N, CA, C and O of each residue as an XYZ file, in Angstrom:
780
protein
N     139.591     87.349    152.395
C     139.436     86.151    153.197
C     137.978     85.297    153.257
O     136.981     85.953    153.559
N     137.863     84.225    153.051
C     136.312     84.002    152.563
C     136.409     82.825    154.070
O     137.229     82.797    154.987
N     135.257     82.004    153.806
C     135.206     81.344    154.978
C     134.040     79.984    154.469
O     133.632     79.062    155.175
N     133.716     80.279    152.997
C     133.288     78.737    152.102
C     131.919     78.605    152.174
O     131.197     77.676    151.813
N     131.643     79.734    152.724
C     129.818     79.480    152.895
C     129.193     80.084    151.425
O     129.099     81.307    151.328
N     128.798     79.291    150.369
C     128.518     80.161    149.316
C     127.406     81.298    149.520
O     126.401     81.111    150.207
N     127.663     82.381    148.915
C     126.604     83.527    149.066
C     124.878     83.115    147.456
O     123.655     83.090    147.589
N     125.724     82.911    146.313
C     124.553     82.538    145.695
C     125.377     82.173    144.183
O     126.446     82.486    143.660
N     124.247     81.360    143.859
C     125.606     80.984    142.409
C     125.255     82.409    140.711
O     124.248     83.103    140.573
N     126.287     82.368    139.919
C     126.488     83.438    139.546
C     126.164     82.735    137.850
O     126.151     81.505    137.891
N     125.939     83.262    136.580
C     125.862     82.071    135.739
C     126.846     83.026    134.593
O     126.743     84.225    134.334
N     127.875     81.941    134.002
C     128.455     82.638    133.236
C     127.920     83.304    131.688
O     127.457     82.603    130.788
N     128.079     84.654    131.616
C     126.793     85.470    130.245
C     128.279     85.052    129.218
O     128.234     84.069    128.478
N     129.166     85.676    129.280
C     130.483     85.937    128.162
C     131.585     85.640    128.691
O     131.754     85.739    129.906
N     132.547     85.210    127.835
C     133.659     84.790    127.946
C     134.486     85.250    126.768
O     134.228     84.835    125.638
N     135.473     86.098    127.002
C     136.376     86.725    126.047
C     138.138     86.484    126.261
O     138.781     87.015    127.166
N     138.657     85.654    125.310
C     140.104     85.821    125.397
C     141.248     86.913    125.185
O     141.499     87.139    124.001
N     141.750     87.400    125.827
C     142.893     88.359    125.618
C     144.272     87.487    125.767
O     144.574     87.067    126.883
N     144.946     87.270    124.850
C     146.197     86.631    125.283
C     146.020     85.355    125.719
O     145.387     84.426    125.215
N     146.721     85.434    126.817
C     146.688     84.092    127.886
C     145.789     84.097    128.666
O     145.334     83.032    129.083
N     145.291     85.321    129.072
C     144.085     86.043    129.434
C     142.664     85.463    129.190
O     142.537     85.174    128.000
N     141.660     85.222    129.855
C     140.683     85.161    130.083
C     139.382     86.344    131.048
O     139.471     86.714    132.219
N     138.511     86.610    130.246
C     137.804     87.865    131.114
C     135.897     87.173    131.035
O     134.994     87.157    130.199
N     136.058     86.813    132.115
C     134.466     85.761    132.281
C     133.522     87.104    132.965
O     133.841     87.743    133.967
N     132.548     87.271    132.294
C     131.436     88.202    132.605
C     130.118     87.231    133.031
O     129.514     86.521    132.228
N     129.745     87.378    134.747
C     128.798     87.071    135.076
C     127.552     87.851    135.757
O     127.532     88.968    136.273
N     126.465     86.850    135.581
C     125.321     87.393    136.333
C     125.305     86.914    137.778
O     125.681     85.779    138.070
N     124.738     88.044    138.943
C     124.599     87.591    139.911
C     123.527     88.661    140.594
O     123.216     89.834    140.387
N     123.103     87.537    141.592
C     121.976     88.460    142.383
C     122.512     90.032    143.125
O     121.774     90.997    143.319
N     124.251     89.933    143.512
C     124.741     90.676    143.986
C     125.211     91.571    143.230
O     125.686     92.546    143.815
N     125.243     91.569    141.988
C     125.871     92.292    141.226
C     125.936     94.232    141.442
O     127.006     94.839    141.499
N     124.613     94.887    141.527
C     124.737     95.922    141.863
C     125.648     96.349    143.519
O     126.301     97.371    143.727
N     125.513     95.717    144.052
C     126.622     95.512    145.464
C     127.873     95.996    145.756
O     128.450     96.650    146.625
N     128.130     95.310    144.474
C     129.815     95.401    144.059
C     130.564     96.275    143.573
O     130.117     97.026    142.706
N     131.686     96.368    143.950
C     132.360     97.506    143.359
C     134.312     97.234    142.866
O     135.218     96.594    143.400
N     134.219     98.224    141.441
C     135.961     97.696    141.085
C     136.675     97.510    142.240
O     136.455     98.012    143.342
N     137.721     96.602    141.845
C     138.803     96.139    142.735
C     138.215     95.358    143.830
O     138.996     95.045    144.728
N     136.649     94.876    143.962
C     136.278     94.155    145.028
C     136.556     92.159    144.860
O     136.105     91.461    143.952
N     137.296     91.752    145.885
C     137.263     90.410    145.668
C     136.197     89.289    145.419
O     136.127     88.904    146.586
N     135.590     88.736    144.953
C     134.999     87.489    144.827
C     135.749     86.275    144.058
O     136.346     86.192    142.985
N     135.262     84.845    145.716
C     135.683     83.668    144.955
C     134.560     83.467    143.999
O     133.449     83.986    144.102
N     134.988     82.602    142.989
C     134.206     82.158    141.946
C     134.632     80.155    141.857
O     135.362     79.539    141.081
N     133.810     79.703    142.983
C     134.345     77.993    142.489
C     135.532     78.058    143.161
O     136.355     77.191    142.866
N     135.894     79.032    144.162
C     137.193     78.777    145.782
C     138.232     80.025    144.887
O     139.221     80.412    145.510
N     138.054     80.467    143.836
C     138.964     81.347    142.975
C     138.955     82.573    143.251
O     137.907     82.992    142.760
N     139.613     83.604    143.856
C     139.792     84.672    144.423
C     139.889     85.433    142.903
O     140.825     85.236    142.128
N     138.714     86.360    142.618
C     139.556     87.124    141.427
C     138.667     88.434    141.729
O     137.542     88.454    142.228
N     139.530     89.629    141.258
C     139.222     91.245    141.081
C     138.011     91.036    140.432
O     137.653     90.003    139.867
N     137.247     92.353    140.576
C     135.929     92.885    139.639
C     136.635     93.495    139.065
O     137.538     93.980    139.746
N     136.651     93.845    137.433
C     137.420     94.598    136.852
C     136.096     95.709    135.849
O     136.227     96.660    135.078
N     135.261     95.178    136.226
C     134.236     95.951    135.024
C     132.726     95.668    135.799
O     132.598     94.505    136.183
N     131.720     96.464    136.040
C     130.727     96.534    136.400
C     129.338     96.855    135.195
O     129.393     98.017    134.792
N     128.268     96.116    134.645
C     126.923     96.735    133.844
C     126.240     96.642    135.029
O     126.581     96.435    136.193
N     124.927     96.894    134.326
C     123.458     96.753    134.854
C     123.641     95.489    134.876
O     124.260     95.356    135.931
N     123.506     94.287    134.355
C     123.192     93.244    134.123
C     124.479     92.353    134.491
O     124.079     91.216    134.240
N     125.662     92.254    134.899
C     126.625     91.446    135.351
C     128.132     92.253    135.582
O     128.254     93.398    135.145
N     128.773     91.870    135.986
C     130.426     91.988    136.253
C     131.336     91.338    135.536
O     130.952     90.394    134.845
N     132.345     91.606    135.547
C     133.582     90.625    135.063
C     134.793     91.389    135.169
O     135.170     92.547    134.989
N     135.597     89.442    135.804
C     136.816     89.300    136.242
C     137.541     88.556    135.301
O     137.063     87.818    134.440
N     139.224     88.892    135.608
C     139.908     88.195    134.519
C     140.781     87.099    135.337
O     141.052     87.117    136.538
N     141.175     86.072    134.288
C     141.608     85.126    135.181
C     142.767     84.862    134.569
O     142.642     84.503    133.398
N     144.440     84.958    135.215
C     145.400     85.368    134.034
C     146.039     83.619    133.528
O     145.301     82.675    133.809
N     147.050     83.400    132.989
C     147.078     81.692    132.660
C     147.482     80.684    133.707
O     147.153     79.509    133.543
N     148.140     81.034    134.725
C     148.539     80.548    136.090
C     147.488     80.006    136.576
O     147.558     78.932    137.173
N     146.131     80.782    136.368
C     145.038     80.513    137.615
C     144.123     79.842    136.309
O     143.181     79.145    136.685
N     144.262     79.949    135.135
C     143.710     79.160    134.396
C     143.949     77.531    134.184
O     143.067     76.776    133.776
N     145.631     77.023    134.619
C     145.922     75.935    134.478
C     145.709     75.507    135.663
O     145.566     74.285    135.604
N     145.622     75.855    136.619
C     145.109     75.259    138.102
C     144.251     75.093    138.534
O     144.016     74.358    139.494
N     143.509     75.775    137.899
C     141.580     75.504    138.365
C     140.792     75.099    137.370
O     141.162     74.749    136.250
N     139.707     75.148    137.780
C     138.911     74.235    136.520
C     138.141     75.749    135.892
O     137.301     75.400    135.062
N     138.170     77.288    136.033
C     138.211     78.018    135.173
C     138.031     77.785    133.868
O     137.200     78.270    133.099
N     138.882     77.000    133.683
C     139.868     77.179    132.076
C     138.220     76.102    131.342
O     138.295     75.821    130.146
N     137.534     75.846    131.753
C     136.339     74.735    131.117
C     134.927     75.349    131.351
O     133.868     74.720    131.349
N     135.106     76.785    131.570
C     133.695     77.394    131.964
C     133.096     77.635    130.860
O     133.880     78.246    130.135
N     131.750     77.411    130.173
C     131.560     77.487    129.111
C     129.878     78.859    129.637
O     129.197     78.868    130.662
N     129.817     79.629    128.585
C     128.625     80.238    128.984
C     127.259     79.385    128.995
O     126.856     78.468    128.280
N     126.712     80.067    130.104
C     125.840     78.968    130.997
C     125.940     78.925    132.020
O     125.317     79.425    132.957
N     127.085     78.059    131.902
C     127.806     77.920    133.240
C     127.615     78.119    134.460
O     128.378     78.989    134.881
N     126.439     77.400    135.785
C     126.524     78.076    137.092
C     128.114     77.786    138.152
O     128.911     76.860    138.300
N     127.921     79.273    138.736
C     129.335     79.061    139.181
C     128.708     79.791    140.768
O     127.815     80.626    140.910
N     129.610     79.068    141.874
C     129.602     79.318    143.170
C     130.624     80.759    143.271
O     131.751     81.080    142.896
N     129.100     81.592    144.267
C     129.677     82.923    144.744
C     130.038     83.112    145.984
O     129.506     82.571    146.953
N     131.161     84.061    146.022
C     131.079     84.092    147.999
C     131.469     85.721    147.927
O     132.089     86.071    146.923
N     131.307     86.229    148.429
C     132.400     87.705    148.455
C     133.343     87.433    149.402
O     133.587     86.293    149.798
N     133.964     88.565    149.841
C     134.848     88.543    150.660
C     133.855     88.706    152.465
O     132.717     89.080    152.751
N     135.012     88.209    153.272
C     134.029     88.239    154.754
C     134.320     89.327    155.430
O     135.418     89.874    155.532
N     133.264     89.642    155.910
C     132.657     90.532    156.468
C     133.834     91.023    157.879
O     134.309     90.151    158.607
N     134.153     92.478    158.064
C     134.990     92.239    159.597
C     134.259     91.998    160.854
O     134.653     91.761    161.996
N     133.034     92.127    160.312
C     131.768     92.371    161.191
C     131.122     91.393    161.154
O     130.191     91.364    161.958
N     131.308     90.152    160.220
C     130.587     88.991    159.992
C     130.626     87.756    161.091
O     131.337     87.847    162.092
N     129.920     86.756    160.863
C     130.410     85.417    161.423
C     131.063     84.792    160.514
O     131.026     84.793    159.283
N     131.821     84.122    161.495
C     132.673     82.870    160.917
C     131.801     81.658    160.546
O     131.683     80.877    161.491
N     131.182     81.305    159.463
C     130.255     80.001    159.607
C     131.114     79.143    158.606
O     130.521     78.131    158.233
N     132.047     79.271    158.222
C     132.814     78.124    157.564
C     133.717     77.881    157.978
O     133.689     77.268    159.045
N     135.227     78.275    157.273
C     136.650     78.214    158.065
C     137.574     78.845    157.590
O     136.978     79.896    157.354
N     138.636     79.019    157.250
C     139.370     79.463    156.738
C     139.799     79.843    155.502
O     140.927     79.455    155.198
N     139.207     80.490    154.719
C     139.550     80.132    153.334
C     140.259     81.355    152.741
O     139.945     82.541    152.844
N     141.175     80.853    152.167
C     141.975     82.443    151.008
C     141.763     82.545    150.002
O     142.202     83.572    149.485
N     140.717     81.256    148.811
C     140.689     81.702    147.491
C     141.875     81.284    146.711
O     142.064     81.586    145.532
N     142.437     80.773    147.239
C     143.648     80.280    146.186
C     144.017     78.614    146.151
O     144.796     77.941    146.826
N     143.332     78.363    145.336
C     143.077     77.140    144.932
C     144.557     76.474    144.963
O     145.548     77.099    144.586
N     144.607     75.151    145.445
C     145.081     74.505    145.242
C     145.554     73.371    144.520
O     146.775     73.222    144.554
N     145.126     72.828    144.102
C     144.496     71.668    143.076
C     143.262     71.229    142.565
O     142.292     71.394    143.306
N     143.031     70.577    141.191
C     141.992     69.900    140.834
C     141.998     68.502    141.826
O     142.847     67.832    142.415
N     140.540     68.487    141.641
C     139.990     66.721    141.478
C     139.425     66.245    140.887
O     138.965     66.940    139.981
N     139.075     64.994    140.896
C     138.220     64.277    140.018
C     137.270     63.398    140.733
O     137.436     62.336    141.334
N     135.718     64.491    140.392
C     134.754     63.427    141.202
C     134.644     61.816    140.734
O     134.131     61.572    139.642
N     135.185     60.612    141.669
C     134.641     59.190    141.288
C     134.028     58.684    141.357
O     133.916     57.677    140.659
N     132.773     59.227    142.724
C     131.733     59.201    142.866
C     130.244     59.790    143.660
O     130.267     60.319    144.772
N     129.149     59.606    142.953
C     128.164     60.283    143.878
C     127.279     59.556    144.400
O     126.552     59.214    143.467
N     126.825     59.015    145.559
C     125.960     58.498    146.161
C     125.040     59.142    146.458
O     125.194     60.230    147.013
N     123.527     58.514    146.093
C     122.529     58.650    146.856
C     122.071     58.065    148.168
O     121.929     56.850    148.298
N     121.852     58.879    149.091
C     121.992     58.277    150.590
C     120.220     59.070    151.022
O     119.996     59.607    152.107
N     119.182     58.946    149.889
C     117.998     58.785    150.246
C     118.085     60.007    151.312
O     117.677     59.680    152.426
N     118.507     61.264    151.206
C     118.448     61.809    151.599
C     119.506     62.966    151.454
O     119.208     64.107    151.100
N     120.559     62.613    151.715
C     121.844     63.021    151.445
C     122.582     62.618    150.416
O     121.976     61.841    149.680
N     123.308     62.783    150.205
C     124.677     62.405    149.303
C     126.049     62.673    149.992
O     126.389     63.511    150.827
N     126.957     61.321    149.128
C     128.229     61.274    149.118
C     128.857     61.333    148.137
O     128.459     60.616    147.219
N     129.876     62.041    147.932
C     130.718     63.026    146.683
C     132.167     62.198    147.434
O     132.539     62.310    148.602
N     132.827     61.321    146.276
C     133.892     60.713    146.509
C     134.850     61.445    145.358
O     134.519     61.550    144.177
N     136.428     62.058    146.074
C     136.979     62.694    145.511
C     138.295     62.765    145.116
O     139.014     62.900    146.106
N     138.981     62.727    143.967
C     140.394     61.778    143.757
C     141.447     62.726    143.533
O     140.856     63.594    142.890
N     142.934     63.203    143.689
C     143.539     64.363    143.793
C     144.742     63.433    143.404
O     144.677     62.204    143.370
N     145.887     64.216    143.106
C     147.271     63.627    143.427
C     147.934     64.341    144.632
O     148.106     65.520    144.943
N     148.290     62.924    145.279
C     148.416     63.564    146.513
C     150.348     63.703    146.313
O     151.035     63.697    147.335
N     150.892     63.796    145.174
C     152.392     64.233    145.035
C     152.446     65.775    145.135
O     153.525     66.362    145.055
N     151.405     66.355    145.290
C     151.799     67.769    145.298
C     151.650     67.974    146.976
O     152.006     69.136    147.171
N     151.407     67.570    147.826
C     152.038     67.559    149.118
C     150.583     67.936    150.223
O     150.717     68.397    151.356
N     149.173     67.596    149.539
C     148.054     68.248    150.330
C     147.917     66.813    150.809
O     148.294     65.689    150.477
N     147.030     67.536    151.961
C     146.658     66.057    152.711
C     145.224     66.734    153.365
O     144.921     67.918    153.514
N     144.353     65.288    153.740
C     142.961     65.694    154.205
C     143.192     64.515    155.396
O     143.794     63.444    155.463
N     142.357     65.342    156.298
C     142.043     64.398    157.658
C     140.333     64.246    157.585
O     139.578     64.898    156.864
N     139.945     63.099    158.634
C     138.638     62.981    158.813
C     137.966     63.907    160.102
O     138.326     64.089    161.265
N     136.947     64.333    159.388
C     136.357     65.801    160.367
C     137.088     66.894    160.221
O     136.838     67.893    160.895
N     138.044     66.868    159.367
C     138.151     68.205    158.845
C     138.058     68.952    157.887
O     137.503     68.539    156.869
N     138.606     70.328    157.959
C     137.823     71.227    156.803
C     139.156     70.606    155.202
O     140.262     70.109    154.988
N     137.543     71.313    154.332
C     138.487     70.929    153.036
C     137.689     71.962    151.946
O     136.475     71.841    152.105
N     137.996     72.850    150.984
C     137.412     73.441    150.600
C     136.977     72.772    148.955
O     137.783     72.387    148.108
N     135.585     72.785    148.852
C     134.877     72.030    147.002
C     134.637     72.691    146.334
O     133.450     72.997    146.441
N     135.398     73.452    145.165
C     134.483     74.590    144.452
C     133.901     75.758    145.501
O     132.869     76.429    145.474
N     134.874     75.709    146.313
C     134.716     77.468    147.017
C     133.523     76.662    148.549
O     133.505     77.073    149.709
N     132.736     75.548    148.002
C     132.343     75.493    149.738
C     133.120     74.688    150.909
O     133.712     73.611    150.844
N     132.955     75.419    151.817
C     133.729     74.679    153.281
C     132.594     73.657    153.427
O     131.381     73.802    153.580
N     133.680     72.164    153.294
C     132.810     71.293    153.642
C     133.887     70.291    154.845
O     135.095     70.458    155.011
N     133.189     69.488    155.396
C     133.611     68.176    156.182
C     133.541     66.941    155.636
O     132.503     66.333    155.375
N     135.296     66.360    155.366
C     135.789     65.540    155.611
C     135.263     64.242    156.200
O     135.662     64.059    157.350
N     134.414     63.224    155.681
C     134.207     62.127    156.238
C     134.989     60.948    156.035
O     134.992     60.303    157.083
N     135.671     60.375    155.114
C     136.174     59.691    154.671
C     137.446     60.150    154.260
O     137.523     61.073    153.448
N     138.417     59.627    154.714
C     140.097     60.170    154.191
C     140.886     58.902    153.557
O     140.864     57.753    153.998
N     141.428     59.269    152.674
C     142.280     58.814    152.496
C     143.727     59.027    151.968
O     144.053     60.081    152.515
N     144.970     58.538    151.067
C     146.176     59.609    150.619
C     145.941     60.169    149.694
O     146.264     61.349    149.551
N     145.193     59.351    148.636
C     144.917     60.561    147.433
C     143.101     60.725    147.348
O     142.522     61.030    146.305
N     142.643     60.548    148.209
C     141.332     60.939    147.818
C     140.388     61.104    149.344
O     140.936     60.783    150.398
N     139.287     61.504    149.345
C     138.250     61.905    150.348
C     136.957     61.895    150.039
O     136.644     61.982    148.852
N     135.982     61.789    151.021
C     134.130     61.860    150.393
C     133.967     63.144    151.393
O     134.717     63.631    152.239
N     132.953     63.404    151.031
C     131.921     64.370    151.855
C     130.472     64.424    151.148
O     129.959     64.541    150.035
N     130.087     64.237    152.731
C     128.227     64.575    152.879
C     127.744     65.505    152.668
O     127.972     66.409    153.472
N     126.792     65.814    151.450
C     126.195     66.828    151.173
C     124.813     66.513    151.302
O     124.313     65.568    150.691
N     124.044     67.400    152.218
C     122.839     67.980    153.077
C     122.041     68.743    151.851
O     122.732     69.496    151.165
N     120.408     68.589    151.460
C     119.818     68.694    150.514
C     120.079     70.542    150.336
O     119.932     70.880    149.162
N     120.282     71.230    150.893
C     120.525     72.697    150.765
C     121.507     72.804    149.956
O     121.348     73.527    148.973
N     122.691     72.163    150.138
C     124.210     72.889    150.016
C     124.045     72.339    148.359
O     124.233     73.053    147.374
N     123.650     70.904    148.341
C     123.153     70.116    146.429
C     122.132     71.276    146.355
O     121.588     70.990    147.421
N     121.562     72.178    146.001
C     120.601     72.799    145.352
C     121.103     73.738    145.123
O     121.278     74.203    143.996
N     121.555     74.370    146.521
C     121.757     76.031    146.678
C     123.459     76.009    145.956
O     123.735     77.206    146.043
N     124.597     75.385    145.370
C     125.672     74.977    145.285
C     125.430     74.687    143.698
O     124.306     74.498    143.233
N     126.849     74.676    142.786
C     126.533     73.810    141.726
C     127.009     72.559    141.835
O     127.406     72.210    140.724
N     127.181     71.604    142.746
C     127.502     70.422    143.342
C     126.482     69.945    142.762
O     126.859     68.900    142.233
N     124.911     70.188    142.462
C     124.254     69.301    141.816
C     124.173     69.352    140.536
O     123.139     69.042    139.945
N     125.686     69.909    139.700
C     125.776     69.440    138.173
C     126.985     68.541    138.219
O     127.355     68.023    137.165
N     127.627     68.311    139.326
C     129.053     68.088    139.602
C     128.880     66.163    139.283
O     127.990     65.551    139.873
N     129.572     65.636    138.582
C     129.402     63.731    138.228
C     130.198     63.121    138.584
O     131.009     63.637    139.354
N     130.354     61.683    138.182
C     131.467     61.194    138.000
C     132.410     61.383    137.194
O     131.820     60.913    136.221
N     133.368     61.677    136.798
C     134.259     62.683    135.796
C     134.342     64.105    135.258
O     134.905     64.645    134.306
N     133.458     64.532    136.369
C     133.590     66.390    136.685
C     135.044     66.749    137.160
O     135.607     65.813    137.727
N     135.810     67.974    137.040
C     136.850     68.092    137.882
C     135.735     69.598    138.717
O     134.773     70.308    138.424
N     137.037     69.298    140.251
C     136.758     70.480    140.740
C     137.817     71.294    141.776
O     138.950     70.822    141.869
N     137.530     72.333    142.447
C     138.564     73.137    142.826
C     138.925     72.929    144.077
O     138.041     73.080    144.921
N     140.262     72.543    144.525
C     140.546     72.005    146.050
C     140.958     73.622    146.811
O     141.404     74.584    146.187
N     140.749     73.591    147.881
C     142.035     74.378    148.731
C     141.469     73.360    150.251
O     140.458     73.031    150.871
N     142.646     73.239    150.235
C     143.104     72.260    151.696
C     143.110     73.409    153.349
O     143.263     74.620    153.513
N     142.884     72.348    154.210
C     142.964     73.401    155.116
C     144.520     74.388    155.276
O     145.613     73.970    154.894
N     144.302     75.665    155.885
C     145.406     76.004    155.712
C     145.986     75.983    156.827
O     146.981     76.701    156.734
N     145.884     75.476    157.994
C     146.592     75.102    158.889
C     146.898     73.716    158.798
O     147.913     73.120    159.157
N     145.797     73.272    158.230
C     146.853     71.172    157.664
C     147.731     72.089    156.976
O     148.474     72.708    157.739
N     147.823     72.284    156.052
C     148.715     72.970    154.957
C     150.005     73.252    155.813
O     150.938     72.529    155.464
N     150.311     74.142    156.875
C     151.198     74.641    157.186
C     152.030     73.555    158.388
O     153.248     73.579    158.566
N     151.166     72.733    159.049
C     151.428     71.809    159.939
C     151.988     70.494    158.748
O     152.580     69.602    159.354
N     151.893     70.242    157.163
C     152.309     69.633    156.616
C     153.261     69.993    156.650
O     154.247     69.294    156.883
N     153.273     71.165    156.434
C     155.471     71.647    155.844
C     156.176     71.807    157.267
O     157.262     71.247    157.415
N     155.634     72.528    158.313
C     156.475     71.782    159.557
C     157.118     70.561    159.773
O     158.283     70.458    160.156
N     156.124     69.349    159.450
C     156.836     68.586    159.831
C     157.308     67.915    158.436
O     158.526     67.741    158.476
N     157.030     67.703    157.838
C     158.084     67.738    156.373
C     160.071     68.745    156.609
O     161.021     68.526    155.858
N     160.086     69.316    157.307
C     161.214     70.317    157.941
C     161.741     69.124    158.414
O     162.568     68.426    157.827
N     161.236     68.914    159.492
C     161.762     67.982    160.654
C     162.498     66.761    160.227
O     162.941     65.981    161.070
């Protein structure tokens, strides 16, 4: 389980294709602390560490993951938001994040608010996911609060620290991001849909 509080940004060092899988090798400040089989969220996608060297570590994304997330568009040199799984004795600073991306969204706009930024994202509402104003949503692995919720889009306000310390500073109109909707909201929507 994750909390959506980004621990570091990693950088893609190498990408190898094997069948329908892609192996991503990344450098990260905490590489020396990782272990084989450890779970790390990459732009909100939970992937397993399969190899570690002095300069980086490798994870594998299967075809389903590549089809449903923005990992398929990663290139060497790209920055990736990273979060290791939550420690059992750690603080719960964000919200419950599983590392299972529900769908992708497209950035519609980035508005400079003279000290903060408002990002608006559009997503396909036919997949049954919803946001609520002042509720939580995960964008590229970042736990954020929804400030404007519509049926097929939502906005989030970004403070300078988050803008500088995540890959949101690279997101612009037309960029694709990974979304994980609030797990409680997903269960409520599913239960209401059955009644």
